[in-house]
C-alpha positions, 0 to 999 in steps of 0.5 A, a space after each residue: 500499499 503506498 503511504 505517501 511517505 517520500 523516499 529517496 532510492 538510487 537506481 544504476 546510478 541516478 537518484 529518484 524520489 518516490 514513495 514508500 509502498 511502490 515496488 522497485 519496478 513501479 519506481 523504475 517504470 514512473 522513471 522511464 528505466 527499463 526492466 524486463 518482465 514476461 509474467 507482470 500485467 499492471 493491472 493485477 497483483 504481482 505474478 512473480 513467475 517468470 523471473 525476468 524481473 530480477 535486479 541487484 540491491 546494494 547489500 541484499 544477497 543474490 538477485 530480488 524479484 523487483 515486481 513483489 519487492 517494495 522499495 526502501 529510503 535509500 536502496 541503491 539498485 542495479 537493473 542491467 550488469 552482466 550477471 543480470 543479462 546472463 540470468 534472464 538470458 538462461 531463463 528465456 532458454 528455459 521459456 524456449 524449450 520446444 517453443 514451435 518454431 511457427 512464427 510465420 503463422 503465429 497470430 501473435 507474430 510481430 508483436 509476441 513477447 516471446 519473440 521480441 525477447 529472444 532477439 533482445 538476449 541474443 538467443 541464436 540457438 537452443 543447447 538443450 531440449 526436453 522430450 515434448 508432450 502431445 498437446 491438441 489445440 482447444 477451441 473454448 468458443 470465443 477464444 482458443 487454446 494452444 497449450 504448446 505455445 504456452 509459457 505458463 505466465 498466468 497472466 490470463 488466470 489473474 485476469 479471469 480471477 482478478 479482473 473479469 471474475 469470470 474464473 474461468 481459467 485454472 492452471 493444472 500443474 504437472 511440472 513440464 506438463 502444466 497447462 491452463 484449463 477452461 473449468 467453464 467451457 460451456 459458458 463460451 465466456 466472451 469475458 475470456 477475450 480479455 484473458 486472451 489480449 494479455 497473453 504474451 505468445 500466440 497461446 489464447 486468440 480469438 478464434 474467428 481472427 486466427 490465422 485471418 491476418 498478421 499484426 503488421 498487416 493491420 492499422 491501429 485505429 484508436 477509438 471509445 466503445 460506444 456500447 454499455 456507456 463505459 467507454 473503454 479504450 479500444 483499438 480498431 484494426 483495419 485492413 482493406 476497410 475491414 476491421 479484423 479485431 478489436 484489442 486495448 491497451 491491455 497492460 492498464 485497461 479492460 475491455 468486455 465481451 461486447 467491446 472486443 467482439 461487437 465491432 462488425 455493426 457498420 452501416 455499410 454500402 451507403 452511398 448519397 440518397 439527395 431525394 431522401 436527404 431532401 425529405 429529412 430536411 423537410 421533416 426537421 422543418 415540419 418536425 414538433 418532435 425529435 427523438 434520438 437514442 442512447 447511440 448519439 455521440 455528444 456533438 450530434 447531441 449538441 446539433 440537435 439541441 442547437 436545431 431545438 433552439 432554432 426550430 422550437 420542436 420537442 427533443 425526446 430521448 427516454 432513458 437519458 430524460 430520465 437519467 437527467 432528472 435522476 441527477 438533478 434530484 441527486 444534485 439537489 442534495 450534493 450541491 454538484 451536478 454529477 455524482 462523486 465515485 470512479 471506478 478506482 474507487 470502487 476498486 480501492 474499497 471495502 465494501 460495495 453496496 449494488 442497489 437497482 442494477 443486474 450489475 453483470 449484464 448491465 455494466 460489465 466494466 463497472 463489475 469488473 471493479 466491483 470483482 477487484 476490490 473483492 480479490 484485492 481487499 476482500 471487499 464486502 459486496 452486498 447485492 440488493 435486487 429483486 433477482 439473484 443473479 448465479 454470475 456473481 455469487 462467487 464475490 457476493 458475500 449478502 444478497 438482500 432480496 426485495 420486492 418489485 417496485 419497492 426501491 424507494 423503501 429499500 432506499 429509505 431503510 438503506 439511509 436510515 441504517 447507514 446514517 444513523 452516526 451521521 451529522 445530518 440536517 434537522 430536516 434530513 434527521 426528522 425524516 430519517 426518525 419518522 420512518 415506519 421502519 417495520 412497514 418498511 421492512 414488511 413491504 419491501 421484504 428487507 428484514 431488520 435482521 438483514 440490516 443489522 447483519 450489513 451495517 454489522 458488515 462494515 463497522 470499523 471498515 473505511 472505503 465504501 462504494 454505492 453503486 446504483 442503476 437503471 431499475 432506479 431512474 425510470 422508477 415512479 418514484 426516482 426522483 426521491 430516490 435519488 435524493 436518498 442515495 444521494 444522502 449517502 454521498 454528501 452525509 457518509 462519504 460513499 463513493 457513489 456511481 450512478 451508471 449511465 443507461 447504455 451508449 451515450 445516455 450521460 452525454 445527452 443528459 448533459 448536452 441537451 435540454 430534454 422533454 418529457 414527451 413527443 408531439 405532433 409529427 416525429 423525426 427519429 435519429 436512431 429511433 423509429 418514427 414518421 421519418 427515421 434517420 437509421 445507421 442500422 439501415 432500415 430507415 428513410 435516410 441512412 446514418 453512420 454508426 458509431 465505429 464510421 463516426 468522429 466525435 465524442 462520449 461520456 463514460 461512466 467515469 464522467 470523462 470525455 472520450 473521442 471516438 475515430 473512423 475506423 471503417 469509411 461511410 458514403 451516405 449523408 450525416 447529420 451535420 449535412 442536414 444541421 447545415 441544410 436548416 441553418 447551421 454552419 459547420 463543415 465537420 461533425 466534430 467542430 461541435 467538440 469545442 461548443 459542448 456547454 463549458 456549464 455542464 462541466 465540457 471545456 471549449 477544446 478541439 477534437 483534434 487537440 483531445 489526448 489519447 493514451 496511457 502513460 508508461 505507468 498506466 495514467 489515463 489521458 484519454 480527452 478530460 475529466 468533467 468539471 463538477 459544478 455546483 448547482 442549486 441545493 434543495 435539501 428536503 425529502 418527501 414522505 415515502 409513498 405507500 408501496 405498490 404491490 406487484 402480484 403475480 408473473 412479473 418480467 424484468 427488461 434486461 439483456 445479456 452480458 454481451 448485448 446492449 442494443 441493436 447494434 450488438 444485435 447486428 454483430 456477427 461474433 455475438 450470437 446471443 439468442 433472444 428468449 424469454 428466460 423464467 425459472 420452473 416457478 414463473 412457469 407454473 405460476 404462468 402455466 407456460 411450457 418450456 418452447 412456448 411462444 406468447 405475445 405481450 406488449 411493453 411501452 408500445 413494443 410488441 414482442 413475440 418471445 420463445 419461453 424457456 425454462 432457465 433451471 439456475 433461476 428462482 421466483 416468479 421473475 423472467 428475463 426479457 431481452 430487448 436488443 433483438 428489437 431493432 430501433 424499437 428497442 429504445 423505446 423500452 424505457 419506463 420501470 424495468 419491471 412489468 407485470 405480465 400479460 401475454 396471450 400465447 403464439 397463434 391465439 
């Protein structure tokens, strides 16, 4: 642990200042001193299996591992000497024993650590060998494993355990016969793409990428993932106007399965349709409302906001508006327009409470950081939701099930439990004192003993996080819930993250003055309307997909990050329509510097935005939004009588790698859109496994195959929306619905 106490160390004759708690390797790297490694990965705990990072410390006998040895004040360190060179060369000879000589066709060739260090340490021949073993290639689905190429560095296992938390990969020990095994092959986790990304050789590779291109033939185009709202760093690797794969700065950052594999959704083969363009311009002039989905960049959102100010139409984005109102209410308690939490704050936590989100599906990158807290800090993880999730049972220490619709009562109980010792304004303390805890406990089904256990588990601990999600934003009492959640940031010091809905909902909510309801003739930007602009290619005028345009989005870490063009697009863009309607900008990205400073944006041109990580992992992508003061109104209302949801209920929730019609379009993510329910749900609805039913949500008609999932419990079924095309964006009300259905064919 970094204590902040200053120390002085000497490395290779140079004196450096640092802080106590850092390893020798960390101090060397932050000062630009190269120490070779094979197993070290900055974002996980030191593995210490390769011994390549050995250094010499004056007064210490023998060589020590710089990756795990903390530097002490006054240490004199040598990172490069003849003895160290010989030691590292000997290690490389061991790594090269029986390693297949297939660099010409290996997918890692050109970016292979083993290849590079074999040359770095001048291994021109292999003086010894060992009896080889038959090691067949294994196809695990999204990734393939070639044990003959594996050097047992353990990076993939650590990522599977410490980062993604799927815990699929393990080491099967057996001396020279040691190998990596996938204990959950049947799951076909796309998250194993993250494990493959850190492989220093060609042992773990993307199955569909295998043998399709050489690394040096591909052009890396930096961008940000537009799918879940995480805005994770990524590279599109392109050749001949085709994306072959997505990679990332795996040393420091992470990418979920949707970001890594859901890249082939471009609107291709489009040319300029002048007649359709003219109709689009006229549609805007006559529009009473413009609808926009979350798949909209900040710059496009600003264009629509400017057109609203000129033409007076309403601007409607249902999920972004719900989030906007939630955060406005939240800010009335904290006095700031943004929540205070960060992903790093979650990873550093000793306890994390999750409320109102099926976190593994809604926000994988947030779940990864909760997993880090669990694995690194043995953090308590309290998961509060009407549905248990077997995918996170390995990290959840307390599951608190509450009744559907009772989120306001749950938030009130949580505030009462966690603010008992806090200094509060009289009005807030009076509100909490007046709560009928017995009634709330009975109506929410959250037992007082569960809350006592939660409170007890947090005693004598510090560093708490609260993560809330989309179940809350469209709740009928969303604004009251927002205030209750905000109390924990303001008065209990919680690191709070209000996960934005998928896409760029946060950016849109900050840029646009959104309206609650549509009226009159409608124009839709990636939403169905009287006149539809669609990046799926199924509307009245084609638009570019997010991987075909320049622009910015806002991440869950409240950071504006740039996206770049990966694939060409031959049609019109929203900026062309805007120019025809009186705005003046040659390129869409001219609006980047005009994003509203009063909402935390900065007047920085798109081409001036940085996009990199430095040598120790500090992020320099775009910029962090500035927190702005907003008006205080620290009043909370009485908790309304809680409405019960009797009978069978469905929960609108997409599977882990699906977020929208654009991930649904990807050929690499082949998820089946079915209604998943338990045996208990089947009994309650008198449905049989394999039956088809029809129902309507928010005006969208669903025709679903019902399947029984034996891992599920209760009378709530999971209903995805990713397969519904642009209509999926219309499903934006409270995520739980009573199921009123008819059997298909009736």
